[in-house]
VOROKOL-716519 format. One record per atom (N, C-alpha, C, O): residue in three letters; x, y negated, z. Coordinates in steps of 0.02 Angstrom, whole numbers, plus 32768, in hexadecimal, padded with zeros to 4 digits. Layout:
ALAXYZ ...
***
This chain:
MET580BABE64581 MET580EAC104546 MET5856AC254539 MET5882ABFA4535 THR5862AC654532 THR58A5AC7E4525 THR58B8AC7144DD THR5892AC7E44AF HIS58F5AC5644D4 HIS590DAC494490 HIS5918AC8A446B HIS5938ACB84484 ARG58FEAC8D442E ARG5906ACC94405 ARG5942ACC443D7 ARG5961ACF743C5 PHE5953AC8743C2 PHE598AAC7D4393 PHE59BDAC4D43B1 PHE59BCAC1243A1 ALA59E8AC6643DC ALA5A1DAC3F43FC ALA5A60AC6143EE ALA5A66AC9E43F7 TYR5A91AC3A43D8 TYR5AD1AC5743C2 TYR5B0BAC2E43DD TYR5B08ABF143E3 SER5B40AC5143EE SER5B7CAC324409 SER5BA5AC1143D1 SER5BB1AC30439D VAL5BB9ABD343DD VAL5BE3ABB043AC VAL5C26ABD343A5 VAL5C43ABD6436F HIS5C3FABEE43DD HIS5C7FAC1243DB HIS5C7BAC4E43AC HIS5CA9AC5C4387 ASP5C42AC7343AE ASP5C3AACAC4382 ASP5C34AC954339 ASP5C4DACB7430C LEU5C14AC5C432D LEU5C0DAC4342E8 LEU5C51AC2E42CC LEU5C5AAC30428F GLN5C7FAC1942F7 GLN5CC2AC0742DF GLN5CE7AC4442C5 GLN5D12AC3F4299 ASN5CD7AC7E42E0 ASN5CF9ACBB42C9 ASN5CD9ACD8428A ASN5CFDACF3425F ALA5C98ACD24284 ALA5C75ACEE424A ALA5C31ACCE4244 ALA5C12ACBF4276 PRO5C17ACC54206 PRO5BD3ACAA41FE PRO5BA0ACDB421A PRO5BADAD174222 LYS5B65ACC14229 LYS5B2EACE94244 LYS5AF6ACEB4210 LYS5ADDACB741FB VAL5AE2AD2841FC VAL5AABAD3141CE VAL5A6EAD4841F4 VAL5A71AD79421A ILE5A36AD2641EA ILE59F7AD36420C ILE59C5AD5041D9 ILE59B9AD3041A6 ASP59A8AD8941E7 ASP5972ADA441BD ASP5943ADC741EE ASP5947AE0341FA ALA5915AD9F420A ALA58EEADB84243 ALA58A5ADA3423D ALA5896AD6E4222 PRO5878ADCD4257 PRO5831ADBB4258 PRO5824AD88428F PRO5849AD8242BF LEU57EDAD634287 LEU57D5AD3542BA LEU5793AD5142D4 LEU575FAD4642B6 PRO5795AD75430C PRO5758AD954325 PRO571FAD634330 PRO572BAD294341 ALA56E2AD7A4328 ALA56A8AD4E4330 ALA56A4AD324376 ALA5692ACF84380 GLU56B6AD5B43A9 GLU56B4AD4343EE GLU56E6AD0B43F8 GLU56D7ACDA441B TRP5721AD1143DA TRP5754ACDD43E1 TRP573FAC9E43BD TRP5748AC6743D7 LEU5722ACA54381 LEU570AAC6A435C LEU56D2AC474382 LEU56CFAC0A4383 ARG56A5AC6E43A1 ARG566EAC5043C5 ARG5688AC284401 ARG566EABF24410 GLU56BBAC414422 GLU56D9AC1D445A GLU56FFABE04442 GLU5700ABAC4462 LEU5720ABE74408 LEU5747ABB043EC LEU5719AB7643D9 LEU572DAB3C43DE LEU56DDAB8643C1 LEU56ADAB5343A9 LEU5673AB4B43D9 LEU563BAB3C43C4 ASN567FAB54441A ASN5648AB57444A ASN5622AB164451 ASN55EAAB184469 ASP563EAADD443D ASP561BAA9E4443 ASP5603AA844400 ASP55F4AA4943F9 CYS55FEAAB143CF CYS55E8AA9D438C CYS55A9AAC34379 CYS5597AAF64398 GLU5586AAAB4346 GLU554BAACE432D GLU555EAB0C4304 GLU5536AB3942FD ALA559BAB0D42EB ALA55B1AB4542C2 ALA55C0AB8242ED ALA55DFAB7C4322 VAL55A8ABBC42D7 VAL55B5ABFB42F9 VAL55C6AC2F42C4 VAL55B4AC26428A PRO55E8AC6542D7 PRO55F6AC9A42A6 PRO55B5ACB54288 PRO5586ACC542AD PHE55B2ACBA4247 PHE5575ACD04225 PHE556FAD1C422C PHE559BAD414215 ASP5539AD33424A ASP552DAD7B4253 ASP5569AD9E4273 ASP5576ADD84264 ASP558DAD7A429F ASP55C7AD9642C2 ASP55FDADAF4292 ASP5622ADDD42A3 GLU5603AD904257 GLU5638ADA34229 GLU567AAD864241 GLU567DAD4B4255 PRO56B0ADAC4240 PRO56F2AD914254 PRO570FAD66421C PRO56FEAD6F41E2 GLY5739AD38422F GLY575EAD1141FF GLY57A3AD3041F2 GLY57B0AD694205 HIS57CEAD0941D2 HIS5811AD2441C2 HIS5843ACEA41BE HIS5833ACB541A2 LEU587DACF441DA LEU58B4ACC441D7 LEU58F0ACE441B6 LEU5907AD1941CA GLU5908ACC34182 GLU5944ACDA415F GLU5974AC9E415C GLU5963AC6A4140 ALA59AEACA5417A ALA59DBAC6C417E ALA5A23AC834185 ALA5A31ACBD4194 ARG5A50AC554179 ARG5A98AC614182 ARG5AB6AC2441A5 ARG5AACABEB4190 LEU5AD9AC3041DC LEU5AFAABFC4202 LEU5B45AC0341F9 LEU5B60AC3A41FD MET5B67ABCB41EC MET5BAFABCC41E4 MET5BCCAB8B41FE MET5BAAAB584201 MET5C0BAB8D4210 MET5C2DAB514229 MET5C4DAB2B41EF MET5C67AB4941C0 SER5C4BAAE941F4 SER5C6EAABD41C6 SER5C90AA8841F1 SER5C71AA554202 GLY5CCEAA944203 GLY5CEEAA6B4235 GLY5CCEAA794279 GLY5CCFAAB24290 ARG5CB1AA464298 ARG5C8DAA4F42D7 ARG5C42AA5042CC ARG5C1BAA5A42FC ASP5C2CAA47428F ASP5BE5AA47427F ASP5BCEAA8E426F ASP5BF5AAB9425A VAL5B8DAA9A427A VAL5B6EAADA426A VAL5B3FAACF422F VAL5B12AAA54232 ILE5B4AAAF341F9 ILE5B22AAEE41BC ILE5AEFAB2741BC ILE5B00AB6141C7 VAL5AB0AB1641B1 VAL5A7AAB4741B0 VAL5A57AB44416C VAL5A3EAB0F4158 HIS5A55AB7D4149 HIS5A31AB84410A HIS5A02ABBF4111 HIS5A14ABF14130 GLY59C6ABBA40F5 GLY599AABF440F8 GLY5952ABE340E5 GLY5946ABB540BF ARG5923AC0B4101 ARG58DDAC0540EF ARG58B1AC1D4128 ARG58C3AC4D414B VAL5878ABFC4133 VAL5848AC104166 VAL5805AC1E4143 VAL57EEABF74119 ARG57E8AC574154 ARG57A6AC694139 ARG5777AC7A4173 ARG578CAC9941A4 ALA5738AC64416D ALA5706AC7341A1 ALA56C1AC684183 ALA56B7AC3B415B ALA5692AC924199 ALA564BAC8A4186 ALA5626AC6F41C2 ALA5623AC8F41F6 LEU560AAC3341BB LEU55E8AC1241F2 LEU559DAC0B41E4 LEU5588AC0841AB GLY5577AC09421A GLY5530ABFB4215 GLY5521ABB74234 GLY5537ABA8426C MET54FBAB8D420F MET54E9AB4A4226 MET54A1AB3C4214 MET5488AB5741E3 PRO547FAB12423A PRO543BAAFF4227 PRO543CAACC41EE PRO5464AA9E41EE CYS540FAAD641BE CYS5409AAA64187 CYS53F5AA6241A3 CYS53CBAA5E41D0 GLY5412AA2D4188 GLY5404A9EB41A0 GLY53BEA9D24190 GLY53A8A9A141AD ARG539BA9F34162 ARG5357A9DE4150 ARG5321AA0B416D ARG52F4A9F44190 CYS5327AA4C415E CYS52F3AA7A4174 CYS5303AA9D41B6 CYS52D8AABE41D3 LEU5341AA9541CF LEU5358AAB2420E LEU535BAAFE420E LEU5365AB1D4242 LYS5352AB1C41D4 LYS5357AB6541D0 LYS53A1AB7841CF LYS53CAAB5341B4 PRO53B4ABB241EC PRO53FAABC641EC PRO5413ABD341A5 PRO53F0ABEF417B MET5450ABBE4198 MET546FABC64156 MET54B6ABDF415E MET54D5ABD74192 ARG54D0ABFE4129 ARG5515AC194129 ARG5544ABE64109 ARG5534ABC740D6 LEU557EABDE4128 LEU55B1ABB2410E LEU55F3ABD8410D LEU560CABEC4141 ASP5610ABE140D2 ASP564FAC0640CA ASP5689ABD540CA ASP568EABA9409F ILE56B5ABDE40FB ILE56F1ABB44101 ILE572BABD840E1 ILE5739AC1240F1 ASP574EABB640B5 ASP578AABD14095 ASP57B8AB964086 ASP57B0AB744053 THR57E7AB8A40B3 THR5811AB4E40AC THR585BAB5F40B2 THR586DAB8D40D7 GLU5884AB3C408E GLU58CCAB454091 GLU58EAAB1D40CA GLU58CEAAEB40E0 ILE5923AB3440E2 ILE5946AB15411A ILE5988AAF84101 ILE59AEAB1B40E0 SER5994AABA4111 SER59D6AA9B4106 SER59E3AA6D4142 SER59C3AA394149 LEU5A11AA81416B LEU5A1BAA5E41AA LEU5A64AA5B41BC LEU5A89AA8D41B3 MET5A7BAA2341D4 MET5ABFAA1B41ED MET5ABBAA044235 MET5A9FA9CF4244 LEU5AD7AA2C4262 LEU5AD7AA1D42AA LEU5B1CAA0842BF LEU5B4DAA2C42B5 SER5B21A9CE42DD SER5B60A9B542F7 SER5B61A9BB4342 SER5B2DA9BB4362 PRO5B9DA9C14360 PRO5BA0A9C743A9 PRO5B88A98743CA PRO5B97A95043B4 GLY5B63A9904401 GLY5B4DA9564427 GLY5B86A9394450 GLY5BBFA950444C LYS5B76A9054476 LYS5BA9A8E5449F LYS5BC1A91344D5 LYS5B99A93444F6 VAL5C03A91644DF VAL5C21A9404513 VAL5C1FA91A4555 VAL5C36A8E14559 GLN5C04A93A4588 GLN5C01A91B45CA GLN5C41A92D45F1 GLN5C4BA9664605 HIS5C6BA8FB45FC HIS5CA9A9064621 HIS5C9CA902466C HIS5C6EA8E14683 ALA5CC6A9254691 ALA5CC1A92146DA ALA5CD5A8DB46F1 ALA5D02A8BD46D3 PRO5CB6A8C14726 PRO5CC7A87D473E PRO5D10A87B4755 PRO5D2BA8AB4770 VAL5D2EA841474B VAL5D74A8374760 VAL5D77A82E47AB VAL5D51A80847C8 ALA5DA5A85147CB ALA5DACA84C4814 ALA5DC5A8064827 ALA5DEBA7E94801 PRO5DAFA7EC485F PRO5DC5A7A84873 PRO5E11A7A6487F PRO5E2FA7D84892 LYS5E2EA76C4873 LYS5E76A764487B LYS5E88A76448C5 LYS5E60A75048F0 GLY5EC4A77A48D3 GLY5EDCA7784918 GLY5EEFA732492C GLY5EF2A7044902 LYS5EFDA728496D LYS5F0EA6E64985 LYS5F54A6D2496F LYS5F62A6974966 GLY5F80A7034967 GLY5FC3A6F24953 GLY5FC6A6DF490A GLY5FA0A6F948E1 LYS5FF5A6B248FA LYS5FF9A69B48B5 LYS6013A6D14886 LYS6009A6CC484A ASP6034A70548A1 ASP604EA73A4876 ASP6020A7754871 ASP6032A7A84853 ALA5FE3A771488D ALA5FB4A7A9488A ALA5F9FA7B54842 ALA5F87A7864822 PRO5FA6A7F14829 PRO5F94A7FE47E3 PRO5F48A7FE47DA PRO5F23A80F4808 GLU5F32A7EB479E GLU5EEBA7ED478D GLU5ED8A8334776 GLU5EFFA8554754 ALA5E9CA8474789 ALA5E83A8884772 ALA5E6EA884472A ALA5E4EA8534715 GLU5E7FA8B64703 GLU5E6DA8B846BD GLU5E28A8D846B5 GLU5E15A90446DC PRO5E02A8C24681 PRO5DC2A8E24675 PRO5DCBA92C4666 PRO5DFAA9414645 ALA5D9DA954467F ALA5DA1A99C4674 ALA5D93A9AC462B ALA5D66A990460D LYS5DBAA9D84611 LYS5DB0A9ED45CC LYS5D75AA1D45C8 LYS5D69AA4545F6 SER5D51AA184592 SER5D17AA454589 SER5D30AA8C457D SER5D68AA964566 LYS5D05AABB458D LYS5D17AB024581 LYS5D24AB0E4538 LYS5D50AB354525 ARG5CFCAAEC450E ARG5D05AAF744C6 ARG5D4AAADF44AF ARG5D6AAB014487 SER5D61AAA444C9 SER5DA2AA8B44B5 SER5DD9AABB44C9 SER5E06AAC944A1 ALA5DD6AAD54506 ALA5E09AB04451C ALA5E07AB4444F3 ALA5E3AAB6244E3 ARG5DCAAB5944E3 ARG5DC3AB9744BD ARG5DDDAB8E4476 ARG5DFDABBB445A ASP5DCEAB534457 ASP5DE7AB464414 ASP5E33AB434413 ASP5E53AB5B43E3 ALA5E50AB264447 ALA5E99AB204449 ALA5EB9AB64444D ALA5EEFAB704430 SER5E99AB914472 SER5EB6ABD4447A SER5EACABFF443C SER5ED4AC2C442E LYS5E76ABF24418 LYS5E67AC1C43DE LYS5E8AAC03439F LYS5E94AC2A4370 GLY5E9DABC3439E GLY5EBCABA84362 GLY5E88AB8F4331 GLY5E4DAB894343 ALA5E9DAB8242F3 ALA5E70AB6642C1 ALA5E3CAB9842AC ALA5E4AABD442AA PRO5DFEAB82429D PRO5DCAABB04288 PRO5DDCABD24246 PRO5E00ABB5421C LYS5DC2AC0D423D LYS5DD0AC334200 LYS5DA7AC1741C6 LYS5D74ABF741D0 ALA5DBFAC25418A ALA5D9BAC0F414E ALA5D59AC354148 ALA5D57AC714156 GLN5D24AC124134 GLN5CE2AC30412E GLN5CD5AC4240E5 GLN5CE9AC1F40B7 ALA5CB3AC7B40DC ALA5CA0AC8E4098 ALA5C6BAC5D407E ALA5C45AC4140A5 ARG5C68AC55403D ARG5C38AC27401F ARG5BFEAC504004 ARG5C02AC6B3FCD PRO5BC7AC55402A PRO5B8FAC7F4015 PRO5B6AAC603FDB PRO5B58AC253FDE GLU5B5EAC873FA7 GLU5B39AC6E3F6D GLU5AEEAC6C3F7C GLU5ACAAC413F61 LYS5AD6AC9A3FA6 LYS5A8EAC9F3FB2 LYS5A71AC603FD0 LYS5A39AC4D3FC0 PHE5A98AC403FFD PHE5A80AC05401E PHE5AA3ABC64006 PHE5AA3AB934028 ALA5AC1ABC93FCC ALA5AE5AB903FB2 ALA5AB4AB583FA3 ALA5A7FAB633F85 GLY5AC4AB1B3FB8 GLY5A99AAE23FAC GLY5AB5AAB73F74 GLY5ADBAACE3F49 LYS5AA0AA773F74 LYS5AB6AA493F3F LYS5AF7AA263F51 LYS5B12AA013F28 GLY5B10AA313F8D GLY5B4EAA123FA1 GLY5B8BAA343F82 GLY5B85AA5A3F52 ARG5BC5AA273F9F ARG5C01AA443F84 ARG5C2EAA5C3FBD ARG5C29AA433FF5 TRP5C59AA8C3FAD TRP5C89AAA63FDD TRP5CCDAA853FD1 TRP5CDFAA773F98 SER5CF0AA794007 SER5D34AA5E4001 SER5D60AA804035 SER5D47AA9D4065 ARG5DA1AA7C402C ARG5DD0AA9C405A ARG5DEDAA674088 ARG5E07AA344071 ASP5DE8AA7440CA ASP5E02AA4540FB ASP5E30AA6C412A ASP5E1AAA89415B GLY5E70AA6B411A GLY5EA1AA8F4144 GLY5E98AADA4140 GLY5EA4AAF8410C HIS5E81AAF84177 HIS5E7DAB41417C HIS5E37AB5C416D HIS5E2EAB99416F HIS5E07AB31415D HIS5DC3AB4B4154 HIS5D9FAB25411E HIS5DB0AAEC410C ASP5D6BAB454103 ASP5D40AB2640D1 ASP5D0CAAFA40F3 ASP5CF4AB0A4129 VAL5CFCAAC340D3 VAL5CCCAA9340ED VAL5C95AA8A40B9 VAL5CA3AA7C407F TYR5C57AA9040D0 TYR5C1EAA8540A2 TYR5C05AA3E40AB TYR5BF5AA2940E2 GLU5C02AA194074 GLU5BEBA9D44076 GLU5BA6A9D14056 GLU5B9EA9E2401B PHE5B74A9BD407D PHE5B30A9BA4064 PHE5B29A9834030 PHE5B4CA9504032 ALA5AFBA98E4001 ALA5AE8A9583FD4 ALA5AC1A9243FFC ALA5AAAA9324034 GLU5ABAA8E83FE0 GLU5A9EA8B04006 GLU5A57A8BF401E GLU5A45A8AD4056 ASP5A2FA8E03FF4 ASP59E9A8ED4006 ASP59DCA9364018 ASP59A3A94C4015 GLU5A10A95A4029 GLU5A08A9A34030 GLU59F4A9B94076 GLU59C9A9E5407C ALA5A0FA99C40AA ALA5A07A9BA40EC ALA59F0A9884120 ALA59FDA94C411B ASP59CEA9A34153 ASP59C0A97D418F ASP59FCA98341BE ASP5A25A9B141B6 SER5A01A95741EC SER5A39A959421B SER5A1FA9524262 SER59EDA930426F ASP5A41A973428F ASP5A2EA97142D6 ASP5A6CA98542FD ASP5AA3A98742E2 THR5A64A992433D THR5A9CA9A44367 THR5A8EA9E5438D THR5A54A9FA4394 TYR5AC2AA0443A5 TYR5ABBAA3D43D2 TYR5ADFAA2C4413 TYR5B0EAA044413 ASP5ACAAA4A4449 ASP5AE6AA3B448B ASP5B15AA7244A2 ASP5B07AAAE4499 GLY5B4CAA5E44BD GLY5B7BAA8E44DA GLY5B98AABE44A7 GLY5BACAAA94471 ASP5B9BAAFE44BA ASP5BB9AB31448E ASP5B85AB5F4471 ASP5B95AB97445E GLU5B47AB48446C GLU5B11AB744453 GLU5AE5AB4E4422 GLU5AD4AB14442D VAL5AD3AB7043EC VAL5AA4AB5543BB VAL5A63AB7B43C2 VAL5A61ABB943BD VAL5A2CAB5743CD VAL59EAAB7443D6 VAL59BEAB5E439C VAL59B3AB224392 LEU59A5AB8E4375 LEU597DAB7D433A LEU5932AB7B4347 LEU590DAB64431D ASP591CAB934381 ASP58D4AB98438F ASP58AFAB554384 ASP587CAB554361 PRO58C6AB1D43A1 PRO58A1AADE4395 PRO58A2AAC8434D PRO5874AAA74336 PHE58D6AADB4328 PHE58D9AAC842E1 PHE58A9AAF342B8 PHE588BAADB4288 VAL58A1AB3342CA VAL586FAB5D42A9 VAL582AAB3F42B1 VAL5802AB3C4282 ARG581BAB2942EE ARG57DBAB0842FB ARG57D3AACA42CF ARG579EAABF42B1 GLU5808AAA242CC GLU5804AA6442A5 GLU57FBAA73425A GLU57D3AA524239 TRP5820AAA54240 TRP5819AAB641F9 TRP57D2AACD41E9 TRP57B8AABD41B4 ILE57B4AAF24216 ILE5770AB0A420A ILE573EAAD0420D ILE5714AAC941E1 LEU5744AAA64240 LEU5714AA6F4248 LEU571AAA3C4210 LEU56E8AA1D41FD LEU5755AA3241F5 LEU575DAA0341BE LEU5739AA1A417F LEU572AA9F14154 GLU572BAA5A417A GLU5709AA754140 GLU56BDAA79414A GLU5699AA89411B THR56A4AA6B4186 THR565CAA6D4192 THR563EAA294180 THR5658A9F64196 PRO5608AA284159 PRO55EBA9E84145 PRO55C9A9C64180 PRO55B1A9E741AE ILE55C7A983417E ILE55A5A95D41B2 ILE555AA96841AE ILE5538A96B41E2 PHE5540A96E4171 PHE54F8A9794168 PHE54EFA9B6413B PHE54E6A9AF40FF PRO54F1A9F24158 PRO54EDAA2F412F PRO54A7AA374111 PRO5475AA264130 LEU54A5AA5240D4 LEU5466AA5F40B2 LEU5465AAA74099 LEU5496AABF407E CYS542DAAC840A3 CYS5427AB0C4088 CYS5425AB0B403C CYS5439AB3B401C SER540CAAD4401F SER540DAAC83FD7 SER53FEAA7F3FCA SER53E0AA5E3FF5 GLU5413AA663F91 GLU5406AA203F81 GLU53BCAA123F78 GLU53A6A9DA3F81 GLU5396AA453F67 GLU534EAA3D3F5D GLU5326AA493F9B GLU52E8AA4C3F98 CYS5346AA513FD4 CYS5322AA5F4012 CYS52F0AA274020 CYS5304A9EE4025 PRO52AFAA374027 PRO527DAA034032 PRO527BA9E84079 PRO525BA9B64087 GLY529EAA0A40A7 GLY529CA9F440EC GLY5262AA144111 GLY5243AA4340F9 ILE5254A9F9414C ILE521FAA144175 ILE51DCA9FB415B ILE51D2A9BF4155 ARG51AFAA28414B ARG516CAA174133 ARG5138AA3B415B ARG5143AA744171 PRO50FDAA1B4166 PRO50C8AA3E418A PRO50B0AA7B4163 PRO50B5AA7D4126 ASP5096AAAA4186 ASP5079AAE64168 ASP503CAAD3413F ASP500CAAB8415B PRO503DAADF40FD PRO5002AACB40D4 PRO4FC2AAEC40EB PRO4F8CAAD040E3 GLN4FC6AB274107 GLN4F8AAB484120 GLN4F6BAB21415A GLN4F2EAB1E4162 ALA4F98AB024182 ALA4F7EAADD41BB ALA4F60AA9B41A7 ALA4F38AA7E41CC GLN4F72AA80416A GLN4F58AA414152 GLN4F13AA464133 GLN4EF1AA13412C ARG4EFFAA80411F ARG4EBDAA884100 ARG4E85AA7D4132 ARG4E89AA93416B ALA4E50AA5A411B ALA4E17AA4E4147 ALA4DF2AA904152 ALA4DE8AAB74124 PRO4DDEAA9C418E PRO4DBAAADB419B PRO4D78AADD4175 PRO4D53AAAB4174 VAL4D69AB164158 VAL4D2BAB1F4133 VAL4CF4AB314165 VAL4CF7AB624189 GLU4CC0AB064164 GLU4C88AB124192 GLU4C5CAB4A4176 GLU4C4AAB49413B PRO4C4BAB78419F PRO4C1FABAE4187 PRO4BD9AB944176 PRO4BC1AB654196 ALA4BB9ABB44144 ALA4B74ABA04131 ALA4B45ABAD416B ALA4B4BABE0418D PRO4B15AB7F4175 PRO4AE5AB8941AD PRO4ABAABC741A3 PRO4AA6ABD7416B VAL4AADABE741D9 VAL4A83AC2341D7 VAL4A3AAC0E41DE VAL4A27ABEC420E VAL4A10AC2241AD VAL49C9AC1041AB VAL49A0AC4641CE VAL49A9AC8241C2 ASP4975AC2F41F9 ASP4947AC5D421A ASP4919AC7D41E6 ASP48F6AC5841C3 PRO4917ACBD41E1 PRO48EDACDD41AE PRO48A4ACC741B2 PRO4880ACC94180 ARG488EACB341EC ARG4847AC9F41F3 ARG4839AC5C41D1 ARG4801AC4C41C0 LEU4871AC3541C8 LEU4869ABF441A8 LEU4874ABF5415D LEU486AABC3413B ARG4889AC2E4142 ARG4898AC3240FB ARG485CAC1F40CE ARG4866ABFB409D PRO481DAC3740DD PRO47E4AC2340B2 PRO47DBABD740B0 PRO47CAABBB407C LEU47E6ABB640E8 LEU47DFAB6E40E8 LEU4814AB4C40BD LEU4805AB1A409C LEU4852AB6740BD LEU4887AB4B4092 LEU4876AB544049 LEU4885AB284020 GLU4857AB8C4036 GLU4843AB973FF1 GLU480FAB643FDB GLU4813AB4A3FA4 ILE47DDAB554008 ILE47AAAB243FF8 ILE47CAAADF3FEE ILE47B6AAB93FC2 GLN47FDAACF401A GLN481DAA8E4014 GLN4843AA883FD2 GLN4843AA523FB5 LYS4864AABC3FBB LYS4888AABA3F7C LYS4858AAAE3F41 LYS486AAA893F13 LYS481BAACB3F43 LYS47EBAAC23F0D LYS47D3AA7A3F0B LYS47C7AA603ED4 LYS47CBAA5A3F44 LYS47B5AA153F44 LYS47EAA9E83F28 LYS47DAA9B53F09 LEU482AA9F93F31 LEU4860A9D03F16 LEU4867A9DA3ECA LEU4892A9BA3EAB 
***
């Protein structure tokens, strides 16, 4: 699956990234291909977010909307589920994989090889300190902003954000979009609290009505005589 929301950390250091994009039904269906949830009537979803750097961390604020169809847990009939959830996420850089150190020479004066510097480290050194980021009011959370040297740093409130990591020099939001959507889907969805569940067809439960016996017209006089005797 091709990543739809992948962004360079180097670009985020220069300027925040604002996302205001639809989530096509085909993309959502592929994203949720192993789940019971599917796009309802092929309606697209929507992702609205802002990514910004805070030191080496990437701060993500925004909202995910999607209309999903799921079977009711009682009656199994398809039902609509509207997802509308806020995003608060802090992504920290993962572990940097250094190149292996070359073996030492036989001579006692042979110099040791130094670990290779990551591309990001060399790029940061050449670019200098990151620029100060604007403080967007639209995605402002419960945390606070502080000044750290040459740039603003957003500090999350204790219960405000989830935390995870990003690999290398790229931030990919696709798996997080999937996670945000699935966290909003109920384990036991109900089309209504009063749903009676699966019930047999009442028409099928009724005993069949036996038709009245057909009397041979030639025997009718005898039946009349029998009724008079009774």
